[in-house]
C-alpha positions, 0 to 999 in steps of 0.5 A, a space after each residue: 549763555 554767552 555774551 557777544 558784543 557788536 558795533 552797529 554804527 547806524 544806531 542814532 536814537 532810542 527808536 533805533 535801540 527799540 527796533 534792535 531789541 524788538 528784532 532780537 528778543 523774539 529769537 529763540 536762544 537770545 536771553 537779553 539784549 542791551 543797546 547803547 545809543 551813545 557807544 553804538 553797541 549791542 550786547 547780546 546774551 545768547 545760547 550759542 547752540 541755539 543761535 550763532 553770532 552769524 545769525 545775530 549779525 544777519 538779524 541785525 542787518 535785516 533790521 537795518 543795523 549792519 554790525 560787526 562783532 567786537 571784542 569785550 
């Protein structure tokens, strides 16, 4: 598993965090999702062979939270 970090400026509340977690945790290859409402970030532990960063970005966008990949 690798960790990828995303900035998602549309995150505003705990409900947003719950929606993101629900959208991502059911994807095969994603092991853990951590959302910070305060920092408007999403950290995803995933198997890069099973799910790509592009697929995660697409899933976030479809859930209503367009995001960009960040460093660290």
